N, C-alpha and C positions, 0 to 999 in steps of 0.2 A: 373784655379786653384786658390784657395784662399791663400793669403799670411798670414802667422802667424801674430798675433797681440800681441803687448805688451801694453795692456790697454792705459796708458797715453802716451806711447812713439811711438805709431803708428805701421805700418807694418814693419816687418823685413824679410830678405831673408829666414831664418829658425830659429827654436826655439833656437838653440845653439848660435845664433848671438845676443840674447838679451844682452845688456850691463851689465857687472857685477855691475856697479855703479847705475843701474836703481833703482829709488826710488819707483817704482810702487808696491803696496801691493800685486799684483798678481804674482810677480816674486819671486819664492822661491829661497833659497840658492842653486846655481848650476843650470844646465840646466835640461830640462825634461829628456834628455838621462841619466844624472847622477842619477837622482831620480829613474827612472824606472829600471836602472841597479841595484841600491841598492835593490829595491823591488824584482827583479827577483832573486838576490842572496839569499835573505831571503826565497824565496819560492821554491828554487832549480829548477827554470825554465830556459829556454834558455835566454841568455842575449839579450837585444834589441840593435841593432846597432844605431850609431848616426844618427840623422835626417839630411838629405840633401834635396834639392829641389826635387830630384827624389823619395826619400823614402817617403817624405811627400805627394807627388802626388800619390804614390802607396797606401798609407793608405787612401787617400781621395776617391779613387774609390771603396774601400771595401764596401760591403753592410752594412747597419745599424745593422743588427743582429750580424755580426761578430765584429763590433766595440763595441757593447754592451757586447759581450763575453770578449773582451780585457779589458773593464772597470771592469769586475768582478774580475780581478786580480791586480788592481791598488788601492793603499791606498787612503783614503779620501782626504788628502791634495793634492796629485798629480792630482787627478781627477779635482778638482776645481781651483787649482792654476797653473797648467801646461797644462794638456791635453785639458782642456776646452778652453784655450787661443791659441791653435795652429792655428786655423782658424775658420771662421764663421760656417763651416759645423760641426766641432767638438763641437763648442758652442751649436749648435742645438741638436746634438746627446746627449750631457750631460743633456740638459734640458728635453729630452724625455725619458731618461733612467729610468726604473722603478724597478730596482733590487738593490737599494742602500744599502750597508753595511757600515754604518757610525760608525767609531771608533774615539772617541774624547778624549781618555785617556791621550794623550801626546800633544795635540794641544795648541797653544798659544791663549790667549783670543781674540786678534784682528782677528786672522784667524777664530776662532769659530764664532765671531759676523758677519764676512763677509759671511761665508758659510751658516749660518742659513737663510739668505734671499732667498736662492735657494732651500731650503728643501721643498718638497711637501710631506706631511705625507703619502699619499696613495702610494708613490713610494718607501718607505723605508721598507726593509724586515729584517734588522738587525741593532741594536742600542746598542752602548757601551758608557756609561756615567760614569764619575769618579769624586768623591770628594776627591781624593788622594791629596798628598802634591803639586803636580804640577798643579792641576786644581781645587783647593778648591772652593766650591760653585757652581760648574758647574751643578750639578743635579737640584738644586732649580732654577737656572737661566733658564735651559731648560724648566722646568715646567711653568715659567712665560712667556715664549715665545710661547709655543705650547700647544694645547689641546691634551692630550695623547690619548683620545678616537678616534681621527681622524687617528691614525696609524693603519688602519684596516687590513693591509697586513703584519703586523709585525710578523715575525716568531721567532726572537731571541732577547732577552733583557738581557743586562748585566749592573748591577748597582754596582759600586765599591766604598767602603767606604761610603755607603749611610746611612743617619740617619733613625731612625725608622719612624718618621713622614713623610718623603719624600717617603719612600718605601710604606707606606699605600696609598698615593695618586696614585702612579703608579699602584699598584695592584688593586685598586678600579676601575680604568678607562681603564685599558689595555684590548685589544680585547682578549677574552678568546678562541675564535674559532681558530684563526690563530697561536697562540703561541705554538711552539714546543720545545723551549729552553729557560730556565730561570736561570740566575746566580745572586745571591744576596750576596754581601760581606758587612756586617755591620761594622761600625767603631769599631776598637779594643779598647774598653773603658769599664770600669765597669758600669753596669746598673742594676737596680732592676728588679724583675719579673714584667712584665706589661701585659696589654691586647693585646699588639702587637703580642705576641707569638701565642695566639689563633687566632688573626686576620690573621696572616700569614698562619697558617694551614687551616683556613676556606677558604681563597682566593685560596690557592693551590688546594683545592678540586674542584674548578670551572674549572681548566685548564685540561679538559678532553683529550686534544690531546698532552699533554706535553710528550716529549721523553727524554729530557736531563734536569737535575736539579742539580744546584750547590748552596750550602749554606755555609756561613762562619760566625762565631761569632753570634750564635743565639740559640734559643730553638725551638724544633720542635715536634709537636704532630702528629703522623702518624696514629691515630686510624681509620679515615674514608677515607684515601687516597686509591683510587682504580684505578688510571689511568695508562696507559701503559708506564711508564718510563722505558727506556732502559739503561740510563747512569746516575749515581748519584755520586756526590762528596760532602762530608760533612767535614768541617774543623772547629775545635774548637766549636763544637756544643754540646748542652745538649739534649739528646733524651729521650722521655718518654717510649720508647720501646727498646728492645734488637736488635742486628743485625739479630738474627733469625726472629724476627717479620718483619724486613725490607724485608728479603728474602720471607716471606710469603705474605706480602702485595703487593709486586711488582714481580709477577711471570715472567714478561717479562724482568727483569733486566739482563743486560749482562755485565755491567761494574760498579763496586763499589769501590770508593776510600774514605777512612776514615783517618783523621789525627787529633790526640789529641781530640777525642770525649769522652763524658761521657754518659754511658748507665746504666740502672738498673742492679744490681747484680742478676743473675739467676743461677740455677743449671747447672753446666758445662756439666752434663750428659744428659741434656735435648735433645740434638741433636739425641740421640739414640731412643727417644720416639716420636719426632716430625716428621711427614711425610712431609719433605721438599724435593721437587724435583726442585731444583734451576737450571735455565739455565745460571747461571753466567759463563762468559768466562774470565773475568779479575778481579782480586782482588788486591787492594793496601792498605796496613796498615802501617801507619807512626806514630811515637811518642808513647806517653803513652795511646794509644787508648784502647787496649785490652790486657789481660794477655795471656801468651803463650798457656795455656790450652784452653782458649776460641777460640784462633785462630785455634788451631788444630780441635776443634769441628766444627767450621765454614767450614774448609776445607773438613771435612767429609761429609758436606751437599752439596758440590759443585763438584761432580765427573766430570763435563764437563769443568772444569777450564783449560784454555789454558795458561794464563799468571798470575803469582803470584809475587807481589813485596812487600818486607818487609824491611822497614827502622826502625830498632829497637832502643832500649834504653839501657843504661849501665847496668840495672838490669836484663836483659834477662837471663833466666836459661842457664846452661852450655850446655844442649842438643842442643840449637839453634846454637852453634858453631861447631857441629859435622857433618861433611860431610857424615859419615856413616849413622847416624840417618836419615838425610834428604833423602838420596838415598833410604833407606828401606821404608820410609813413602810414598814417591812419587811412587815407584814401586807398592806398595800395594794398594794405594788409589787414585792416580791421574795419571793414565797412559796416559791421553790425554795432560798433561802439556807440553808445547813447550818452555816456557821461565820462568826461576826463577831468579829474581833480588833481591839482598839483600845488606844491609850495616849494620854491627854490629860494635860497638866500646865500649871500657871500659878502665878505668884506673886501673892499678894493683899496688900493693905495694911490688912487687918483680921484679927482673931483669930477662927478657927473654933472652935466648941465640938463636943462629942460629938453634940449634937442636930442641929447643922448637917450633920455628916457623915452621920448617920442619914437626914436628909431627902434627901440626894443618892442614897443607896443604896436607899431605900424603893421607888422605881419599878422597880428591878431585881429586886425580890422577888416580882413577879407571876408568874402561871403561864406567861406567854409566855417569860420568861427561864429559869425553873426547868425547864420541860418540855424545852427545848432543851439544857439543861445548859450554858447560857452564863453562867458565873460571873464576878463582877465584884468588885473591891476599890477602896476609896477611902481615901487616906491624906492627913493634914494634918500637916506637920512644923512643930512649934511654934517651933523656933529660926530657921528660914529662911523661914517663912510660905509654904511651897510646898504646893500642892494637886495631888494626882494622882488620876486615875480610869483604871482599866485592866482589861482582861479577864484572866482566869486560865485557863491559864498566861500570865504576862506575855509579850508578843510582841516586846519590844525585845531586841536582842542586846547592847547596852551600857547600863549604868546606873551612877549614882552612889549608893552606899548610905549611908543615914543611920541612926543608932541607933534601934532599935525603941522604946526607952524615951522618946524625944523626940517621939513621934508619936501622933496619934489615928487609929484605923483602924476600918474596918467593911467587911463583905462580905456577899454574899447566899449564900455557901456554908453548907451545913447541918451541916458538920463543923468540926473545930478546926484545919484546915490552910489558913489564909488566903493563904499564899504558895507558889506553884509557880514556880520560876525556871529550869526546864530549858532555856529558850531563850537565857538570858544567857550570852554568851561573854566579855565584857569588863566588869570591875568595878573601880570606883575608890572609895576612901574615905579620909577623913582619920583622924588619931589620935583615938580615943575615950577619954575619961578613965576611970580605974579605977572610980569610983563608977557611971558609966553602964554600964560593962561588966558589973558585978555585977547591975544591974537588968535589963540586956538578956539575960544568960544565963538568968535566971529566966523570961523571956518566950519565948525561942527553943525550938523543938521539938527532939527528940533527933536527928532526921535532918538531914543536911547540907543547908543551904538552897540553895547554888549548887553543883550537882554537875557542871556542865560548863564552868565558867569556865576559859578557857585564857590569859587576860591579866589580870593584877592590877596596879593602879596605887595606890601608897601614898605618903602624905606622912609622913615620919619626923621627929619632933621629939624634944625631950628627955623627953617623956612616953612614948616608945616603950618597951614592957615585955614581959616574958614572958607576962604576963596577956593582953596584946593579941594575942600570937601564938596563945595557947590559944583566944582568942575567934575569931580568923581560922580556926582549924582546925575550929570548929563551923560557921562560915559556908560554908567553901569546901572542896572536895575538892582538896587540894594536888597529888595525883598527876596531875591533868589540866592543871596549869599549864605553859605553854610560854614565855610572856613575863612578866617581872617588871620593872615600871617603878617606880623609886624617886626621889622628890624629897627631898633632905636639907635640912632647915631647922635647922641645928645650928652651934654654934661648935665650935672644936677640942676644948675640954674635954668638952662634951656628947657629941661623937662618940666620944671615948676611953671615956667611961663606958658607952656602949651597944654597943661593938664586939661583945662576946660575944652580945648579944641579936640583933644583925643576923646574926651567924654562925648562930645557931639558926634564924632565918627561912630562910636560904639552905639549911640542911640539910633543912628540911622541904620546900622546893621542889626536890626532888631530880631532877625531870624537866625543869626549866627549861633551855631552850637559848638564850634571848635575854634580855639585860639592857639596860635603859635607865636612865641615871643623869643626874640634874640636881642642882646645888647652888644654893641660894638665896644662898650666900656663895661666889661664883666663885673667890675667892682660895684657897680650901681644896680646890678640885675635884680637883687632881692627887693630893693626899694621900689624900683619900677614895677616889678611884678605885684607887690602888695598894693600899690596905688591903682593899677589897672584892674586887678581882680576885684577891688572894692567897687568898681564901676559896672561890673558885669551883671547881667540878669541871671536868674536861676536857670534860664534855658541853656546857658553855656555849660556843656557837660564834659568837654574834652580839652585838656591842656597839654601843649607840647612846649618844652622850654630847653634852651641850650645853656648848659651849666659848665662850671670849671672843675668842681671836685665833689667828693662824697658828702662833705659837710653841707653844701648847698642842696644836694638831693635830700638829705635828711631833714633840713630845715623846711623845705617846701612840702615834703610829705607830712610833716607835723602841723604845718600852718593851714594847709588847704585840703580840707577833707570833704568838700562838697562836689568834687569832680568825679565823674564816672570813670574816667581814665586819665592818667598822667604819663607822658612819655618824656624821658630825659635823653638828650644828645650830648655827647662830650668826646673830645679827643684826649682828655687828660686821664691820669692814672687813678681811677676811682673803682675799678672793677674788683680789686681784691677786698674792698670793704663792703661789697654789695650784700653778701650773705648776712653780715651783722645788721645791716639796715633792715633787711627783710625780716630777720628774727625779731628785731625790736618792734616792728609793726605787728607781728603776730602776738607778741606779749601784750600789746595794747588792745588786742581784740579786733583789729581791723580785718575785714573780710576781703580777700584779694587773691588773684592769681597773677602771674607775671611771666614775661620773657625778657632775657637780657643777653647781650654779647658785649664785646669790648668797645663797641661804638654807641650803643644805646640800650636803654631799659624801659620797658612799658609795663604799667600796672593797670589791671582791670578790677575795679572795686565793687564790692557789694554795698549793703546799707552802711 
């Protein structure tokens, strides 16, 4: 049997025995068991038991094919920094594995630079690269290290926050035969109409085997596209054709998701004359993408629809709020529909009563809704005059939470659990006063309301208290938090008064790796930042901060060198001084790459 190795520290009895203070770059935070346990929790697979000498031996005798299958379910970092270092046999297995699905969207620069030495392009089938705030410059760096045309078995490519010029290089050299999935998310920034739009469409025409296509923040010409796409997602895109043309051009399309897209105006009665026989099974419409009449026309063209999701906008017509109208429409036109998800909200200039809310919910209590188990909730928030109507579980991934005690609510559920929030990933809320917390605690159920939130946004005022933290612990599973965003609305004295409470909050958020900080009193920003950063664990790798000028940027870069990435947001005039700041960092020997425009700058640091 081979003993596990800890690179610089030599063999150990088992992987969990690697010293916590080991400085070896191959030893990630925590043991292989902890990492693999976290991974299995995310994928809903069976938990992996701790490694012992016996269990390591059992794994060692497994055939290579089965070990390759295990690697299929392990994330990129765990494969190279943990699994690979268990023993020499596993080291060899990793080197001969040829189904790599590399996801670099959250990786640190030192780890990225280490892993790239072991990448054999012909063994990679999936690649995710990101120029997002946490990994700015990664896409261009990857281009400088690898010849994209050598990834001959690549089946899936995802480019996040990519520039137009970099996307051109990838699309020019990518293997057109093997690629079945392509996702391109362009940077969310104003740009003029360029030849890139035509170039994108021209290159897409070459991908004859493409089955899945996602595009964000771009223009798209679909005139000559005739490949067998089955799944399409378009976000903030400008199209030269209507949704009807998409259904015509892509007869194999099964899933279509559109969010805040712009399409040409056409006759809404066109659907009655167009011979569209769509095989669409799932349709999602979000934001100001289509008017209600257009949505209805599209639904009439998709009789095979099984899933329909509609996240609407405040100006939706009244009929969209009618349970009776939807029931009649579905019974007449979409009798194969199995799931209808929706979220409607608007602000009203009058006060709703309990009777008003009950009248909205009443049509959803008919046998049509209950037999399908399509459950619905309606909320009216008395303080903000906001009205919500949504399916349960709530289908939005980000919401702003308001105190339960300040709302009138009703549902067609037959039990006492009116809120199921498993789909929510991002939650924001303001400080709730102590009296309201007491009332709310009495109304909340015993189970955690938001069990999968990974981003929490808080406004912190002088009313921030330990009672509020206890309240948050009832609302949220803090072990799932990855990003914590804090806006401080405090003077210096108030901040000093609640430092210990903020520290308690950070201690509860022990898995957080990304911190965002903003102060409503910019003059105190540096002081607040210094204090909060002194409380953070080494696990926090990413900092986003809202600054006033270039001097603050320079000061923060000089003082805080332990972050893997730092992003600065500002509306002030600091852009002209950025080159000098970057040059000073280079003179100090800092290893970094960056992206900047007039609104923000992001640094991705090496050691």
